[in-house]
C-alpha positions in Angstrom: 18.5 -10.5 4.7 21.6 -10.1 6.9 22.0 -7.2 9.3 24.3 -5.2 7.1 22.0 -5.5 4.1 19.0 -4.7 6.3 20.7 -1.6 7.6 21.4 -0.4 4.1 17.8 -1.2 3.0 16.3 0.7 6.0 18.6 3.7 5.4 17.5 3.8 1.7 13.8 4.1 2.5 12.1 7.5 2.9 10.2 7.4 6.2 7.5 9.0 8.3 7.0 9.8 11.9 3.3 10.1 12.8 3.2 10.0 16.6 5.6 12.4 18.2 5.2 14.9 21.1 7.4 18.0 20.7 7.9 18.4 24.4 8.7 14.7 24.8 11.1 14.9 21.9 13.3 17.5 23.5 16.9 16.5 22.5 18.9 15.7 25.6 21.9 17.5 24.3 20.0 20.8 24.6 19.6 20.2 28.3 23.3 19.4 28.5 24.2 22.6 26.8 21.9 24.8 28.9 22.7 23.2 32.3 26.1 21.3 31.9 26.6 20.8 35.6 23.2 19.3 36.1 22.8 17.2 33.0 26.3 16.1 32.2 25.6 12.3 32.4 22.9 10.0 31.2 20.0 10.0 33.7 18.6 6.7 35.1 15.4 7.0 33.0 17.3 7.1 29.7 19.3 3.9 30.4 18.5 0.8 28.3 17.4 -1.3 31.3 15.0 1.2 32.9 11.2 0.8 32.7 8.7 3.2 34.3 6.5 2.1 37.1 3.4 3.8 35.8 2.2 6.6 33.6 2.3 9.2 36.4 6.0 8.6 37.0 6.7 8.9 33.3 4.7 12.1 33.0 6.3 13.6 36.1 9.8 13.0 34.9 9.0 14.2 31.4 7.4 17.5 32.6 10.2 18.1 35.1 12.8 18.0 32.3 10.8 19.6 29.5 10.1 22.6 31.7 13.8 23.1 32.1 13.9 24.0 28.4 10.5 25.1 27.2 10.0 28.7 28.5 9.5 30.8 25.3 8.4 30.6 21.7 12.1 30.7 20.8 12.8 27.6 22.9 10.2 25.7 20.8 12.0 26.9 17.6 15.4 25.8 18.9 14.2 22.4 20.0 12.3 21.8 16.8 15.3 22.6 14.7 17.3 19.9 16.4 14.4 17.4 16.4 13.9 17.9 12.7 17.6 17.6 11.9 17.6 14.2 13.5 14.7 13.2 11.2 16.7 14.2 8.1 19.6 12.1 9.3 17.3 9.1 9.3 15.8 9.9 5.9 12.5 10.9 7.3 10.5 12.9 4.9 7.2 13.5 6.7 6.4 14.2 10.4 3.2 14.7 12.3 3.9 16.1 15.8 1.9 17.7 18.5 2.5 20.3 21.2 0.7 20.3 24.5 -2.2 22.8 24.7 -1.6 23.1 28.5 1.6 25.0 27.7 -0.5 28.0 26.6 -1.6 28.2 30.2 1.6 27.1 32.0 3.8 29.5 30.0 1.2 32.1 29.1 2.4 31.8 25.5 0.1 32.3 22.5 -0.5 28.9 21.0 -0.4 30.2 17.4 3.1 31.6 18.0 4.3 28.2 19.3 2.8 26.6 16.1 4.6 29.2 13.9 7.9 28.6 15.7 7.7 24.9 15.2 6.9 25.3 11.5 9.6 28.0 11.0 12.1 25.3 12.2 11.2 22.9 9.4 14.2 22.3 7.1 14.2 21.8 3.4 13.5 18.2 2.5 11.0 17.6 5.3 7.2 18.1 5.5 5.7 18.7 9.0 2.1 18.8 10.2 1.5 20.2 13.7 -1.3 19.0 15.9 -2.6 20.5 19.2 -2.5 17.9 22.0 -5.5 18.3 24.2 -6.0 16.6 27.6 -9.3 15.0 28.5 -9.7 17.7 31.3 -8.3 20.6 29.3 -11.6 22.6 28.8 -11.1 24.9 31.7 -12.4 28.5 32.0 -8.9 29.6 30.9 -8.1 27.1 28.2 -11.6 26.6 26.8 -11.7 29.8 24.8 -8.1 29.3 23.6 -9.0 25.9 22.3 -12.0 27.2 20.5 -9.8 29.9 18.9 -7.2 27.3 17.9 -9.6 25.7 15.5 -9.3 28.9 13.4 -5.5 28.7 13.1 -4.8 28.3 9.4 -1.6 26.2 9.8 -2.8 23.9 12.5 -3.2 20.5 10.9 -5.4 18.9 13.6 -6.0 17.9 17.2 -5.2 14.9 19.3 -6.7 13.7 22.5 -4.0 13.3 25.1 -3.5 12.5 28.8 -4.7 9.9 31.3 -7.4 7.6 29.9 -8.7 7.1 33.5 -10.1 10.7 33.4 -13.8 11.0 32.5 -14.7 11.3 28.9 -16.2 14.8 29.3 -19.2 16.0 27.3 -17.3 18.8 25.5 -14.9 16.3 23.8 -17.2 14.9 21.1 -18.6 18.4 20.4 -15.1 19.8 20.0 -13.9 17.0 17.8 -16.9 17.5 15.6 -16.1 21.2 15.4 -12.5 20.4 14.4 -13.7 18.1 11.6 -15.9 20.9 10.4 -12.9 23.2 10.2 -11.1 20.7 8.0 -8.7 19.5 10.8 -7.4 16.0 11.0 -8.6 14.4 14.3 -6.7 11.8 16.4 -7.0 10.3 19.9 -4.8 8.5 22.3 -6.6 5.4 23.4 -6.0 1.8 24.4 -2.6 2.5 25.9 -3.2 2.3 29.6 -7.0 2.4 29.3 -9.4 -0.3 28.2 -9.9 -1.5 24.7 -13.4 0.1 24.9 -11.7 3.5 24.9 -10.6 2.8 21.3 -14.1 2.0 20.3 -15.4 5.1 22.0 -12.9 7.3 20.2 -13.8 5.8 16.8 -17.5 5.9 17.3 -18.0 9.1 19.2 -15.1 11.2 17.9 -15.1 9.8 14.4 -11.3 9.5 14.4 -9.6 7.1 12.0 -6.2 7.7 13.6 -5.6 6.1 17.0 -2.4 6.8 18.9 -1.2 3.5 20.4 -4.3 1.3 20.4 -2.3 -1.5 21.9 -5.1 -3.0 24.0 -7.3 -3.6 20.9 -5.7 -7.0 21.0 -8.1 -7.8 23.9 -11.3 -7.4 21.8 -11.9 -9.5 18.7 -14.9 -7.5 17.6 -13.0 -4.2 18.0 -10.1 -5.5 15.8 -12.7 -6.4 13.1 -14.1 -2.9 13.4 -10.7 -1.3 13.0 -10.2 -3.1 9.7 -13.8 -2.4 8.5 -13.5 1.4 9.4 -9.9 1.7 8.0 -8.6 2.9 11.3 -4.8 3.3 11.6 -2.9 2.6 14.8 0.1 4.9 15.1 2.1 2.6 17.4 5.3 3.1 19.5 6.7 -0.3 20.5 9.6 1.0 22.6 7.3 3.4 24.5 4.9 0.5 25.1 7.7 -1.6 26.5 9.3 1.1 28.7 5.9 2.0 30.1 4.9 -1.7 30.7 1.9 -1.5 28.4 3.4 -4.8 27.2 5.3 -7.1 29.5 7.9 -8.0 26.9 8.7 -6.6 23.4 8.2 -10.1 22.0 4.6 -9.9 23.1 3.8 -6.6 21.4 0.7 -7.1 19.3 1.7 -5.0 16.2 2.5 -8.1 14.1 -0.8 -9.7 14.8 -2.6 -6.4 14.1 -0.9 -6.3 10.7 -1.7 -10.0 10.0 -5.4 -9.2 10.7 -5.3 -6.3 8.2 -5.2 -3.4 10.7 -3.1 -0.6 9.3 -0.2 0.3 11.6 2.6 2.8 11.6 5.6 3.1 13.9 6.9 6.2 15.7 9.0 7.1 18.8 6.4 8.9 20.9 8.7 10.7 23.5 12.5 10.2 22.7 13.4 12.4 25.7 11.9 9.8 28.0 12.9 6.6 26.1 16.2 7.5 24.5 15.0 6.0 21.2 15.1 6.9 17.5 12.9 5.8 14.6 15.7 3.5 13.4 15.8 1.9 16.8 12.1 1.2 16.6 12.4 -0.7 13.3 15.5 -2.6 14.6 13.6 -3.7 17.7 10.8 -5.1 15.5 13.3 -7.0 13.5 15.2 -8.3 16.5 12.4 -9.0 18.9 9.4 -9.8 16.7 11.2 -11.3 13.7 9.9 -8.6 11.3 11.1 -9.2 7.7 12.4 -6.3 5.6 9.1 -6.5 3.7 7.1 -6.1 6.8 9.2 -3.2 7.9 8.6 -1.6 4.4 4.9 -2.2 4.8 4.9 -0.2 8.0 6.8 2.6 6.3 4.4 2.6 3.4 1.5 2.9 5.8 3.0 6.1 7.1 2.8 7.7 3.7 -0.6 6.2 2.9 -2.1 8.1 5.9 0.1 11.2 5.4 -1.5 14.6 4.8 0.6 15.1 1.7 0.0 16.4 -1.8 -1.0 13.3 -3.7 1.8 13.7 -6.2 4.4 13.8 -3.4 2.8 10.8 -1.7 2.9 8.8 -4.8 6.5 9.7 -5.4 7.6 8.4 -1.9 5.5 5.2 -2.3 7.0 4.5 -5.7 10.5 5.1 -4.3 9.9 2.6 -1.5 8.5 0.0 -3.9 11.6 0.5 -6.1 13.9 0.0 -3.1 12.0 -3.2 -2.3 12.5 -4.5 -5.8 16.2 -3.7 -5.7 16.5 -5.4 -2.3 14.8 -8.5 -3.6 17.2 -8.6 -6.6 20.2 -8.4 -4.2 18.8 -11.1 -1.9 17.8 -13.4 -4.8 
């Protein structure tokens, strides 16, 4: 399939985004509008050739810029409106996104109001599920009670373990993830990005998650990869993020294709577009250009997003059928 035909095929497919941080998805144009004298040109970290030295540098730059915008419930609403409009432009139909629990402490904002603001920004034609991103050291005297209360929020879809993997895996984490499952929440965990492959195993075995955010370093453990297949664990991967953060040395060496060939279910998302200046379409184009993904392999990734989506079964089947129909039409055109 040539580039023009692939572009048409990709545009025709309904898509999902299953690994996205609201604060890290802050549209650059909002900073330009708010502070035109400060943010009038592309910063060094959003240029194509830039790669971060380490996670701490990435986190510092992200927080510095995000905190220039996020200062109120209304700021979450305004950012989410633009974020979701960009999804519609790419024919995205379903999004799972998280906001950082620490913002309840930094900004002294009620978390449920942030949740409501994000959901109020959802346009017609898009389904959004919001998660609370919780750092490994988040259970402080201030945040602990707020986290416990968050499990009662009706419209919170789930929780996601965030932050430095080098931090200790504190005793409260398995208990809290079990409580979240008891409340009917979807549970996820960031693991195997900068941390060891064993962190992925720990998340699956101790937190009972079947959604791992990144999971890139699973490639280092044959038994773990077998377990991911056996336990039907999905890796919500972000190839451009992994390259920009030097999780992989070259995009051509990203393990996503090998994971798929071994039967591990993978999805593709953008992670933090503020930091990486990427779109979902960019992610799929990179896979095609750097890892020789075929249009059928791209379609399989997109299908996986709907397979794991927290959607009404009828809607889920509709999108999956639509993708399969587009695949058949593309095969006819190519044949």
